[in-house]
MMTF fields as JSON, N, C-alpha, C and O atoms, coordinates in Angstrom:
{
  "mmtfVersion": "1.0.0",
  "mmtfProducer": "UNKNOWN",
  "numBonds": 495,
  "numAtoms": 496,
  "numGroups": 124,
  "numChains": 1,
  "numModels": 1,
  "chainsPerModel": [1],
  "groupsPerChain": [124],
  "chainIdList": ["A"],
  "bondAtomList": [4, 2, 8, 6, 12, 10, 16, 14, 20, 18, 24, 22, 28, 26, 32, 30, 36, 34, 40, 38, 44, 42, 48, 46, 52, 50, 56, 54, 60, 58, 64, 62, 68, 66, 72, 70, 76, 74, 80, 78, 84, 82, 88, 86, 92, 90, 96, 94, 100, 98, 104, 102, 108, 106, 112, 110, 116, 114, 120, 118, 124, 122, 128, 126, 132, 130, 136, 134, 140, 138, 144, 142, 148, 146, 152, 150, 156, 154, 160, 158, 164, 162, 168, 166, 172, 170, 176, 174, 180, 178, 184, 182, 188, 186, 192, 190, 196, 194, 200, 198, 204, 202, 208, 206, 212, 210, 216, 214, 220, 218, 224, 222, 228, 226, 232, 230, 236, 234, 240, 238, 244, 242, 248, 246, 252, 250, 256, 254, 260, 258, 264, 262, 268, 266, 272, 270, 276, 274, 280, 278, 284, 282, 288, 286, 292, 290, 296, 294, 300, 298, 304, 302, 308, 306, 312, 310, 316, 314, 320, 318, 324, 322, 328, 326, 332, 330, 336, 334, 340, 338, 344, 342, 348, 346, 352, 350, 356, 354, 360, 358, 364, 362, 368, 366, 372, 370, 376, 374, 380, 378, 384, 382, 388, 386, 392, 390, 396, 394, 400, 398, 404, 402, 408, 406, 412, 410, 416, 414, 420, 418, 424, 422, 428, 426, 432, 430, 436, 434, 440, 438, 444, 442, 448, 446, 452, 450, 456, 454, 460, 458, 464, 462, 468, 466, 472, 470, 476, 474, 480, 478, 484, 482, 488, 486, 492, 490],
  "bondOrderList": [1, 1, 1, 1, 1, 1, 1, 1, 1, 1, 1, 1, 1, 1, 1, 1, 1, 1, 1, 1, 1, 1, 1, 1, 1, 1, 1, 1, 1, 1, 1, 1, 1, 1, 1, 1, 1, 1, 1, 1, 1, 1, 1, 1, 1, 1, 1, 1, 1, 1, 1, 1, 1, 1, 1, 1, 1, 1, 1, 1, 1, 1, 1, 1, 1, 1, 1, 1, 1, 1, 1, 1, 1, 1, 1, 1, 1, 1, 1, 1, 1, 1, 1, 1, 1, 1, 1, 1, 1, 1, 1, 1, 1, 1, 1, 1, 1, 1, 1, 1, 1, 1, 1, 1, 1, 1, 1, 1, 1, 1, 1, 1, 1, 1, 1, 1, 1, 1, 1, 1, 1, 1, 1],
  "groupList": [{"groupName": "MET", "atomNameList": ["N", "CA", "C", "O"], "elementList": ["N", "C", "C", "O"], "formalChargeList": [0, 0, 0, 0], "bondAtomList": [1, 0, 2, 1, 3, 2], "bondOrderList": [1, 1, 2], "singleLetterCode": "M", "chemCompType": "L-PEPTIDE LINKING"}, {"groupName": "LYS", "atomNameList": ["N", "CA", "C", "O"], "elementList": ["N", "C", "C", "O"], "formalChargeList": [0, 0, 0, 0], "bondAtomList": [1, 0, 2, 1, 3, 2], "bondOrderList": [1, 1, 2], "singleLetterCode": "K", "chemCompType": "L-PEPTIDE LINKING"}, {"groupName": "LEU", "atomNameList": ["N", "CA", "C", "O"], "elementList": ["N", "C", "C", "O"], "formalChargeList": [0, 0, 0, 0], "bondAtomList": [1, 0, 2, 1, 3, 2], "bondOrderList": [1, 1, 2], "singleLetterCode": "L", "chemCompType": "L-PEPTIDE LINKING"}, {"groupName": "PHE", "atomNameList": ["N", "CA", "C", "O"], "elementList": ["N", "C", "C", "O"], "formalChargeList": [0, 0, 0, 0], "bondAtomList": [1, 0, 2, 1, 3, 2], "bondOrderList": [1, 1, 2], "singleLetterCode": "F", "chemCompType": "L-PEPTIDE LINKING"}, {"groupName": "ARG", "atomNameList": ["N", "CA", "C", "O"], "elementList": ["N", "C", "C", "O"], "formalChargeList": [0, 0, 0, 0], "bondAtomList": [1, 0, 2, 1, 3, 2], "bondOrderList": [1, 1, 2], "singleLetterCode": "R", "chemCompType": "L-PEPTIDE LINKING"}, {"groupName": "ASN", "atomNameList": ["N", "CA", "C", "O"], "elementList": ["N", "C", "C", "O"], "formalChargeList": [0, 0, 0, 0], "bondAtomList": [1, 0, 2, 1, 3, 2], "bondOrderList": [1, 1, 2], "singleLetterCode": "N", "chemCompType": "L-PEPTIDE LINKING"}, {"groupName": "ILE", "atomNameList": ["N", "CA", "C", "O"], "elementList": ["N", "C", "C", "O"], "formalChargeList": [0, 0, 0, 0], "bondAtomList": [1, 0, 2, 1, 3, 2], "bondOrderList": [1, 1, 2], "singleLetterCode": "I", "chemCompType": "L-PEPTIDE LINKING"}, {"groupName": "ALA", "atomNameList": ["N", "CA", "C", "O"], "elementList": ["N", "C", "C", "O"], "formalChargeList": [0, 0, 0, 0], "bondAtomList": [1, 0, 2, 1, 3, 2], "bondOrderList": [1, 1, 2], "singleLetterCode": "A", "chemCompType": "L-PEPTIDE LINKING"}, {"groupName": "GLY", "atomNameList": ["N", "CA", "C", "O"], "elementList": ["N", "C", "C", "O"], "formalChargeList": [0, 0, 0, 0], "bondAtomList": [1, 0, 2, 1, 3, 2], "bondOrderList": [1, 1, 2], "singleLetterCode": "G", "chemCompType": "PEPTIDE LINKING"}, {"groupName": "GLN", "atomNameList": ["N", "CA", "C", "O"], "elementList": ["N", "C", "C", "O"], "formalChargeList": [0, 0, 0, 0], "bondAtomList": [1, 0, 2, 1, 3, 2], "bondOrderList": [1, 1, 2], "singleLetterCode": "Q", "chemCompType": "L-PEPTIDE LINKING"}, {"groupName": "VAL", "atomNameList": ["N", "CA", "C", "O"], "elementList": ["N", "C", "C", "O"], "formalChargeList": [0, 0, 0, 0], "bondAtomList": [1, 0, 2, 1, 3, 2], "bondOrderList": [1, 1, 2], "singleLetterCode": "V", "chemCompType": "L-PEPTIDE LINKING"}, {"groupName": "ASP", "atomNameList": ["N", "CA", "C", "O"], "elementList": ["N", "C", "C", "O"], "formalChargeList": [0, 0, 0, 0], "bondAtomList": [1, 0, 2, 1, 3, 2], "bondOrderList": [1, 1, 2], "singleLetterCode": "D", "chemCompType": "L-PEPTIDE LINKING"}, {"groupName": "CYS", "atomNameList": ["N", "CA", "C", "O"], "elementList": ["N", "C", "C", "O"], "formalChargeList": [0, 0, 0, 0], "bondAtomList": [1, 0, 2, 1, 3, 2], "bondOrderList": [1, 1, 2], "singleLetterCode": "C", "chemCompType": "L-PEPTIDE LINKING"}, {"groupName": "SER", "atomNameList": ["N", "CA", "C", "O"], "elementList": ["N", "C", "C", "O"], "formalChargeList": [0, 0, 0, 0], "bondAtomList": [1, 0, 2, 1, 3, 2], "bondOrderList": [1, 1, 2], "singleLetterCode": "S", "chemCompType": "L-PEPTIDE LINKING"}, {"groupName": "THR", "atomNameList": ["N", "CA", "C", "O"], "elementList": ["N", "C", "C", "O"], "formalChargeList": [0, 0, 0, 0], "bondAtomList": [1, 0, 2, 1, 3, 2], "bondOrderList": [1, 1, 2], "singleLetterCode": "T", "chemCompType": "L-PEPTIDE LINKING"}, {"groupName": "PRO", "atomNameList": ["N", "CA", "C", "O"], "elementList": ["N", "C", "C", "O"], "formalChargeList": [0, 0, 0, 0], "bondAtomList": [1, 0, 2, 1, 3, 2], "bondOrderList": [1, 1, 2], "singleLetterCode": "P", "chemCompType": "L-PEPTIDE LINKING"}, {"groupName": "TYR", "atomNameList": ["N", "CA", "C", "O"], "elementList": ["N", "C", "C", "O"], "formalChargeList": [0, 0, 0, 0], "bondAtomList": [1, 0, 2, 1, 3, 2], "bondOrderList": [1, 1, 2], "singleLetterCode": "Y", "chemCompType": "L-PEPTIDE LINKING"}, {"groupName": "GLU", "atomNameList": ["N", "CA", "C", "O"], "elementList": ["N", "C", "C", "O"], "formalChargeList": [0, 0, 0, 0], "bondAtomList": [1, 0, 2, 1, 3, 2], "bondOrderList": [1, 1, 2], "singleLetterCode": "E", "chemCompType": "L-PEPTIDE LINKING"}, {"groupName": "HIS", "atomNameList": ["N", "CA", "C", "O"], "elementList": ["N", "C", "C", "O"], "formalChargeList": [0, 0, 0, 0], "bondAtomList": [1, 0, 2, 1, 3, 2], "bondOrderList": [1, 1, 2], "singleLetterCode": "H", "chemCompType": "L-PEPTIDE LINKING"}],
  "groupTypeList": [0, 1, 2, 3, 4, 5, 1, 6, 0, 7, 4, 8, 7, 4, 8, 6, 6, 8, 2, 9, 4, 10, 3, 1, 6, 0, 11, 11, 11, 12, 13, 4, 14, 2, 13, 15, 16, 17, 3, 8, 1, 7, 12, 1, 11, 3, 1, 0, 8, 6, 15, 17, 17, 5, 3, 15, 0, 2, 3, 11, 13, 3, 11, 14, 5, 4, 11, 8, 14, 2, 5, 6, 11, 17, 3, 2, 0, 13, 6, 4, 8, 17, 6, 5, 15, 7, 4, 14, 7, 0, 10, 17, 9, 7, 3, 4, 1, 6, 11, 14, 11, 5, 13, 8, 3, 3, 8, 6, 17, 11, 6, 4, 11, 6, 16, 1, 7, 5, 4, 18, 15, 11, 10, 2],
  "groupIdList": [1, 2, 3, 4, 5, 6, 7, 8, 9, 10, 11, 12, 13, 14, 15, 16, 17, 18, 19, 20, 21, 22, 23, 24, 25, 26, 27, 28, 29, 30, 31, 32, 33, 34, 35, 36, 37, 38, 39, 40, 41, 42, 43, 44, 45, 46, 47, 48, 49, 50, 51, 52, 53, 54, 55, 56, 57, 58, 59, 60, 61, 62, 63, 64, 65, 66, 67, 68, 69, 70, 71, 72, 73, 74, 75, 76, 77, 78, 79, 80, 81, 82, 83, 84, 85, 86, 87, 88, 89, 90, 91, 92, 93, 94, 95, 96, 97, 98, 99, 100, 101, 102, 103, 104, 105, 106, 107, 108, 109, 110, 111, 112, 113, 114, 115, 116, 117, 118, 119, 120, 121, 122, 123, 124],
  "secStructList": [7, 2, 2, 2, 2, 2, 2, 2, 2, 2, 6, 6, 2, 2, 2, 2, 2, 2, 2, 2, 2, 2, 2, 2, 2, 2, 7, 6, 6, 7, 1, 1, 3, 3, 7, 2, 2, 2, 2, 2, 2, 2, 2, 2, 2, 6, 6, 7, 7, 7, 7, 4, 4, 4, 2, 2, 2, 2, 2, 2, 2, 2, 7, 6, 6, 7, 1, 1, 7, 3, 3, 2, 2, 2, 2, 2, 2, 2, 2, 2, 7, 1, 7, 7, 2, 2, 2, 2, 2, 2, 2, 2, 2, 2, 2, 2, 2, 2, 7, 6, 6, 7, 1, 1, 7, 7, 7, 2, 2, 2, 2, 2, 2, 2, 7, 7, 4, 4, 4, 1, 6, 6, 6, 7],
  "xCoordList": [88.65, 89.093, 88.542, 88.057, 88.621, 88.16, 86.665, 86.236, 85.879, 84.444, 84.177, 83.337, 84.891, 84.727, 85.094, 84.356, 86.248, 86.712, 85.696, 85.385, 85.182, 84.204, 82.928, 82.353, 82.486, 81.279, 81.502, 80.615, 82.674, 82.983, 83.105, 82.533, 83.842, 84.06, 82.751, 82.581, 81.833, 80.542, 79.752, 78.891, 80.055, 79.38, 80.04, 79.524, 81.168, 81.859, 82.494, 82.709, 82.794, 83.456, 82.618, 83.16, 81.314, 80.448, 80.632, 80.453, 80.987, 81.236, 82.407, 82.337, 83.479, 84.659, 84.368, 84.753, 83.702, 83.333, 82.429, 82.587, 81.485, 80.589, 81.331, 81.013, 82.329, 83.115, 83.897, 83.987, 84.459, 85.179, 84.25, 84.628, 83.054, 82.077, 81.695, 81.64, 81.429, 81.073, 82.231, 82.015, 83.455, 84.598, 84.767, 85.081, 84.561, 84.666, 83.601, 83.873, 82.409, 81.323, 81.621, 81.354, 82.169, 82.396, 83.634, 83.84, 84.442, 85.629, 85.175, 85.321, 84.624, 83.994, 84.932, 84.509, 86.197, 87.121, 87.908, 88.839, 87.53, 88.175, 89.69, 90.444, 90.121, 91.552, 92.08, 93.285, 91.186, 91.505, 91.926, 92.505, 91.622, 91.829, 90.607, 89.847, 90.44, 89.352, 89.913, 90.871, 89.31, 89.619, 88.877, 88.012, 89.204, 88.435, 86.934, 86.118, 86.576, 85.161, 84.537, 83.464, 85.2, 84.676, 84.583, 83.63, 85.565, 85.559, 84.341, 83.664, 84.072, 82.911, 81.613, 80.726, 81.509, 80.319, 80.179, 79.077, 81.292, 81.258, 80.814, 80.023, 81.319, 80.926, 79.43, 78.769, 78.905, 77.468, 76.669, 75.711, 77.065, 76.323, 76.355, 75.399, 77.453, 77.579, 76.885, 76.815, 76.371, 75.6, 76.378, 75.919, 77.569, 78.424, 77.967, 78.354, 77.152, 76.696, 77.772, 77.694, 78.774, 79.864, 79.533, 79.189, 79.632, 79.34, 80.23, 81.425, 79.638, 80.338, 81.576, 82.555, 81.544, 82.698, 83.92, 85.036, 83.72, 84.841, 85.446, 86.487, 84.816, 85.33, 86.769, 87.58, 87.125, 88.516, 89.544, 90.585, 89.251, 90.178, 90.29, 91.382, 89.16, 89.149, 89.916, 90.708, 89.675, 90.382, 91.899, 92.652, 92.336, 93.769, 94.365, 95.52, 93.59, 94.122, 94.265, 95.115, 93.44, 93.547, 94.616, 95.207, 94.865, 95.825, 97.245, 97.905, 97.699, 98.985, 100.187, 101.218, 100.084, 101.236, 101.169, 102.043, 100.152, 99.992, 100.046, 100.62, 99.433, 99.418, 98.127, 97.942, 97.234, 95.992, 94.901, 93.819, 95.187, 94.188, 94.178, 95.1, 93.141, 93.011, 92.78, 91.806, 93.691, 93.444, 92.855, 92.938, 92.273, 91.564, 92.512, 92.103, 93.774, 94.731, 95.006, 95.038, 95.203, 95.409, 94.212, 94.356, 93.049, 91.833, 91.696, 91.461, 91.843, 91.66, 92.719, 92.42, 93.958, 95.004, 94.687, 94.958, 94.116, 93.739, 92.611, 92.609, 91.658, 90.524, 90.98, 90.603, 91.774, 92.204, 93.109, 93.058, 93.936, 94.858, 96.023, 96.235, 96.759, 97.922, 97.482, 96.435, 98.289, 97.952, 98.446, 99.439, 97.732, 98.073, 99.316, 99.685, 99.965, 101.201, 101.053, 101.967, 99.928, 99.742, 99.722, 100.318, 99.039, 98.985, 100.354, 100.757, 101.069, 102.419, 103.31, 104.07, 103.221, 104.029, 103.686, 104.572, 102.396, 101.977, 102.517, 102.962, 102.473, 103.001, 104.504, 105.014, 105.21, 106.661, 107.001, 107.967, 106.221, 106.44, 106.232, 107.03, 105.18, 104.918, 106.032, 106.469, 106.501, 107.589, 108.857, 109.517, 109.195, 110.399, 110.301, 111.303, 109.108, 108.92, 109.131, 109.705, 108.667, 108.812, 110.24, 110.752, 110.882, 112.245, 113.247, 113.927, 113.334, 114.126, 115.628, 116.337, 116.12, 117.558, 117.903, 119.046, 116.905, 117.082, 117.716, 118.508, 117.368, 117.938, 117.177, 117.659, 116.002, 115.174, 114.251, 113.452, 114.364, 113.523, 113.109, 113.78, 112.01, 111.736, 111.357, 110.66, 111.851, 111.622, 111.078, 110.656, 111.092, 110.522, 111.261, 110.647, 112.553, 113.311, 112.827, 112.683, 112.577, 112.068, 110.719, 110.454, 109.891, 108.565, 108.71, 108.009, 109.616, 109.839, 110.317, 109.973, 111.115, 111.635, 110.535, 110.648, 109.487, 108.462, 107.176, 106.406, 106.921, 105.675, 105.973, 106.655, 105.466, 105.664, 104.355, 103.433, 104.279, 103.043, 102.653, 101.466, 103.636, 103.309, 102.6, 102.118, 102.536, 101.817, 100.415, 99.649, 100.102, 98.812, 97.702, 97.869, 96.569, 95.476, 94.981, 94.626, 94.955, 94.51, 95.489, 95.081, 96.775, 97.782, 97.72, 97.82, 97.553, 97.485, 96.265, 96.033],
  "yCoordList": [177.948, 178.156, 179.468, 179.54, 180.523, 181.836, 181.806, 182.36, 181.165, 181.044, 180.295, 180.706, 179.205, 178.411, 179.234, 179.254, 179.917, 180.75, 181.845, 182.094, 182.496, 183.57, 183.055, 183.723, 181.875, 181.301, 180.987, 181.208, 180.478, 180.168, 181.462, 181.575, 182.434, 183.673, 184.44, 185.146, 184.306, 184.977, 184.444, 185.131, 183.216, 182.629, 183.036, 182.725, 183.723, 184.195, 183.054, 181.969, 183.308, 182.31, 181.047, 179.945, 181.197, 180.016, 179.101, 177.888, 179.678, 178.865, 177.937, 176.76, 178.449, 177.619, 176.59, 175.428, 176.99, 176.046, 174.965, 173.783, 175.379, 174.421, 173.44, 172.251, 173.94, 173.053, 172.043, 170.875, 172.477, 171.542, 170.434, 169.263, 170.8, 169.819, 168.868, 167.655, 169.417, 168.587, 167.652, 166.472, 168.177, 167.339, 166.197, 165.07, 166.487, 165.429, 164.36, 163.165, 164.793, 163.851, 163.056, 161.855, 163.714, 163.051, 162.162, 161.396, 162.251, 161.396, 159.994, 159.587, 159.272, 157.978, 156.967, 156.182, 156.983, 155.988, 156.493, 155.831, 157.668, 158.267, 158.392, 158.232, 158.68, 158.799, 160.209, 160.446, 161.14, 162.555, 163.217, 164.303, 162.54, 163.091, 162.729, 161.821, 163.458, 163.158, 162.656, 163.209, 161.617, 161.146, 162.06, 162.83, 161.983, 162.776, 162.488, 163.4, 161.231, 160.877, 161.555, 162.15, 161.466, 162.094, 163.611, 164.231, 164.203, 165.638, 166.037, 167.019, 165.268, 165.552, 165.467, 166.305, 164.449, 164.324, 165.532, 166.047, 165.986, 167.143, 168.398, 169.186, 168.583, 169.755, 169.747, 170.784, 168.572, 168.464, 168.732, 169.505, 168.093, 168.245, 169.676, 170.139, 170.377, 171.751, 172.725, 173.925, 172.183, 172.976, 174.203, 175.341, 173.927, 175.001, 175.561, 176.669, 174.811, 175.287, 175.205, 175.89, 174.373, 174.198, 172.962, 171.917, 173.067, 171.906, 170.714, 170.867, 169.546, 168.324, 168.057, 167.496, 168.452, 168.204, 169.034, 168.745, 170.059, 170.869, 170.323, 170.808, 169.331, 168.791, 168.278, 168.599, 167.49, 167.004, 168.137, 168.086, 169.157, 170.285, 171.039, 171.442, 171.226, 171.914, 171.109, 171.663, 169.801, 168.922, 169.049, 169.2, 168.987, 169.083, 170.407, 170.454, 171.49, 172.784, 172.873, 173.613, 172.124, 172.1, 171.127, 171.333, 170.091, 169.047, 169.544, 169.127, 170.428, 171.103, 170.18, 170.434, 169.124, 168.212, 167.082, 166.215, 167.079, 166.152, 164.681, 163.844, 164.387, 163.0, 162.273, 161.115, 162.946, 162.32, 162.332, 161.783, 162.959, 163.126, 164.582, 165.337, 164.967, 166.349, 166.361, 165.793, 167.018, 167.166, 168.549, 169.439, 168.703, 169.951, 171.147, 172.259, 170.935, 172.041, 172.536, 173.743, 171.608, 172.018, 172.825, 173.862, 172.322, 172.976, 174.38, 175.34, 174.494, 175.803, 176.802, 177.983, 176.34, 177.255, 177.758, 178.913, 176.893, 177.312, 178.334, 179.29, 178.135, 179.055, 180.411, 181.455, 180.392, 181.65, 182.463, 183.693, 181.81, 182.519, 183.107, 182.783, 183.964, 184.599, 185.58, 186.218, 185.694, 186.671, 188.05, 188.178, 189.062, 190.413, 190.918, 190.356, 191.974, 192.477, 192.883, 192.655, 193.474, 193.887, 192.666, 192.682, 191.619, 190.403, 189.726, 189.206, 189.733, 189.171, 189.898, 189.264, 191.212, 192.003, 191.658, 191.583, 191.446, 191.1, 189.721, 189.533, 188.774, 187.436, 187.508, 186.875, 188.276, 188.417, 189.083, 188.697, 190.065, 190.733, 189.751, 189.715, 188.969, 187.97, 186.94, 186.537, 186.507, 185.53, 186.09, 185.405, 187.334, 187.947, 188.028, 187.879, 188.26, 188.332, 186.963, 186.864, 185.925, 184.573, 184.055, 183.355, 184.388, 183.919, 184.747, 185.613, 184.476, 185.311, 185.273, 186.227, 184.177, 184.105, 184.498, 184.346, 185.004, 185.462, 184.409, 184.741, 183.154, 182.074, 181.849, 181.144, 182.438, 182.182, 180.992, 180.657, 180.366, 179.238, 179.474, 180.202, 178.867, 178.931, 177.552, 176.771, 177.311, 176.023, 176.239, 177.339, 175.186, 175.226, 176.236, 176.866, 176.394, 177.36, 178.781, 179.567, 179.109, 180.445, 180.679, 181.757, 179.672, 179.808, 179.95, 180.75, 179.175, 179.281, 180.68, 181.188, 181.3, 182.636, 183.696, 184.654, 183.537, 184.59, 184.23, 185.122, 182.945, 182.549, 181.992, 180.977, 182.65, 182.223, 181.654, 182.401, 180.347, 179.693, 180.09, 180.128, 180.387, 180.744, 182.094, 182.456, 182.838, 184.111, 183.986, 184.949, 182.811, 182.603, 182.678, 182.14, 183.335, 183.488, 182.164, 182.104, 181.111, 179.815, 179.256, 178.584, 179.54, 179.085, 179.917, 179.391, 181.225, 182.113, 181.781, 182.423],
  "zCoordList": [137.591, 138.962, 139.491, 140.62, 138.654, 139.101, 139.425, 140.437, 138.573, 138.81, 140.116, 140.916, 140.319, 141.534, 142.76, 143.745, 142.697, 143.814, 144.127, 145.292, 143.092, 143.302, 143.956, 144.815, 143.552, 144.147, 145.627, 146.452, 145.955, 147.361, 148.161, 149.245, 147.638, 148.369, 148.554, 149.548, 147.607, 147.737, 148.919, 149.469, 149.302, 150.459, 151.762, 152.835, 151.692, 152.884, 153.651, 153.11, 154.921, 155.767, 155.871, 155.953, 155.868, 155.952, 154.746, 154.852, 153.607, 152.424, 152.624, 152.27, 153.185, 153.427, 154.513, 154.376, 155.577, 156.632, 156.055, 156.358, 155.225, 154.597, 153.712, 153.689, 152.976, 152.126, 152.95, 152.574, 154.06, 154.916, 155.379, 155.39, 155.756, 156.219, 155.087, 155.288, 153.889, 152.744, 152.386, 152.112, 152.388, 152.036, 153.037, 152.653, 154.297, 155.306, 155.075, 155.19, 154.755, 154.472, 153.198, 153.142, 152.184, 150.902, 150.9, 149.958, 151.918, 152.011, 152.419, 153.572, 151.456, 151.72, 152.369, 153.218, 151.975, 152.508, 153.721, 154.181, 154.238, 155.424, 155.261, 156.22, 154.035, 153.759, 154.004, 153.914, 154.311, 154.494, 153.182, 153.171, 152.089, 150.753, 149.922, 150.258, 148.836, 147.919, 146.6, 146.061, 146.102, 144.755, 143.781, 144.197, 142.5, 141.537, 141.616, 141.484, 141.83, 141.948, 143.172, 143.071, 144.318, 145.541, 145.374, 145.845, 144.711, 144.466, 143.626, 143.93, 142.57, 141.726, 142.514, 142.358, 143.36, 144.203, 145.119, 145.304, 145.694, 146.596, 145.847, 146.366, 144.634, 143.84, 143.546, 143.608, 143.228, 142.962, 144.229, 144.216, 145.318, 146.573, 147.082, 147.704, 146.82, 147.283, 146.336, 146.599, 145.226, 144.254, 143.763, 143.865, 143.23, 142.753, 141.413, 141.042, 140.686, 139.38, 138.319, 137.3, 138.547, 137.59, 136.751, 137.304, 135.431, 134.595, 134.942, 135.193, 134.953, 135.355, 134.506, 135.0, 133.236, 132.374, 132.799, 132.368, 133.638, 134.121, 135.416, 135.858, 136.026, 137.289, 137.179, 138.047, 136.141, 136.074, 135.984, 136.64, 135.171, 135.039, 136.365, 136.766, 137.037, 138.313, 139.36, 140.123, 139.389, 140.316, 140.106, 141.068, 138.85, 138.543, 138.988, 139.412, 138.898, 139.315, 140.833, 141.329, 141.581, 143.03, 143.513, 144.573, 142.759, 143.155, 142.907, 141.955, 143.766, 143.546, 143.674, 143.052, 144.457, 144.571, 143.553, 143.535, 142.712, 141.597, 142.01, 141.314, 143.164, 143.613, 143.253, 143.628, 142.529, 142.103, 143.155, 142.947, 144.282, 145.33, 145.753, 145.443, 146.455, 146.895, 148.39, 148.883, 149.118, 150.553, 150.801, 149.956, 151.948, 152.243, 152.257, 151.925, 152.635, 152.638, 151.22, 150.978, 150.283, 148.893, 148.397, 147.75, 148.718, 148.263, 148.842, 148.108, 150.158, 150.788, 150.348, 150.174, 150.164, 149.697, 148.291, 147.964, 147.465, 146.117, 146.154, 145.378, 147.049, 147.146, 147.687, 147.154, 148.723, 149.347, 148.443, 148.472, 147.64, 146.762, 147.549, 148.718, 146.89, 147.507, 148.589, 148.474, 149.638, 150.665, 150.228, 149.513, 150.672, 150.238, 150.984, 152.015, 150.473, 151.076, 152.554, 153.347, 152.923, 154.323, 155.242, 156.319, 154.814, 155.632, 155.678, 156.718, 154.549, 154.513, 155.511, 156.243, 155.543, 156.48, 157.918, 158.769, 158.197, 159.55, 159.96, 161.093, 159.037, 159.314, 159.563, 160.487, 158.741, 158.913, 160.248, 160.906, 160.642, 161.922, 163.075, 164.011, 163.01, 164.057, 164.091, 165.169, 162.92, 162.864, 163.504, 164.285, 163.172, 163.76, 165.281, 165.98, 165.785, 167.237, 167.887, 168.971, 167.222, 167.77, 167.594, 168.467, 166.486, 166.19, 166.989, 166.438, 168.282, 169.185, 168.906, 169.223, 168.316, 168.042, 166.595, 166.164, 165.848, 164.461, 163.552, 162.67, 163.766, 162.969, 161.663, 160.777, 161.543, 160.371, 160.575, 159.701, 161.717, 162.108, 163.541, 164.272, 163.949, 165.374, 165.88, 165.232, 167.05, 167.694, 169.088, 169.446, 169.861, 171.205, 172.088, 172.949, 171.886, 172.705, 172.46, 173.396, 171.187, 170.864, 171.539, 172.07, 171.509, 172.128, 173.639, 174.259, 174.235, 175.684, 176.07, 177.137, 175.191, 175.478, 175.543, 176.308, 174.758, 174.722, 175.439, 175.796, 175.661, 176.306, 177.686, 177.827, 178.677, 180.048, 180.581, 180.911, 180.663, 181.092, 182.505, 182.831, 183.348, 184.74, 184.85, 185.923, 183.748, 183.742, 183.116, 183.096, 182.618, 181.972, 183.026, 184.12, 182.723, 183.706, 184.293, 185.47, 183.484, 183.996, 185.038, 185.985, 184.854, 185.819, 187.077, 188.186, 186.906, 188.063, 188.911, 189.935]
}
């Protein structure tokens, strides 16, 4: 997993965008998920340099919900890894701003409280 993650991260943002494109192309049955076979094809086509015998182990490490398929969200979350403390703090700060009633959840009412469409430049 670490080798795979490092190879993707070395390609920068274009690596992740490229993977999304490859995964969409490799999703032969348009199920929005990849089977182990489709995943192996994607790894080969993306030229990851990972030995083919490691594909099943790699697939299993990405398949976090253990349903035997891999969706792009599972894959990207595995590649990105845990978010750092500074980013976590920023997300929590943004959440607190949106959660106007401090319920720990936010819904349409919270969004209505902070976003005024009549002030949007396109509306004006």
